[in-house]
C-alpha angles and dihedrals in degrees: 000000000000126000115247093203121080124206113240121225091241135013116272095248091055092050089049091051091050091050092047091050091049091051092046093051093046091050092049090052091048091051091049091051091049092048091050091050094242092120127033119227089227090059091050092049093049097044096037100201117207094258091056099045096094095029116109119244090236091055090053094045092048091056089070119094115263093014115125133170094274095051091045093049093049092047093051094044090058092057092033110241133135119244091237095057110123117229092231092057096050118114121236089253091054092046092052092045091054092046092048093048091049090049091050092050090047092053092046094051097077091049091053091051094050118091120244116279112276126196115258116257095237098042120118115245 
């Protein structure tokens, strides 16, 4: 008679800890890349990599430079999405709405930083 059960290489709780640590490290790396500007949040939301599936949208948005809780809350209210919405559970419409809003804010940022138009020095008055 053969045994139907197979012994696993490690107990389940140890495998779960290893998996949790791998996800945590991958998320930390993703957040560092977002903060450095190497990866755009819109790209992450649209592509939904495995490390971001169970991550909340607020956690991802807050990893950007100059994004605090107030800015994140206002951004998500405009879509509308809750801060606790996981990226993996977002619909395609929600993903595209977030990416489009981020792209709009990104294109508006340089205009906000530019000083008001000033007349040229050599122009006739």
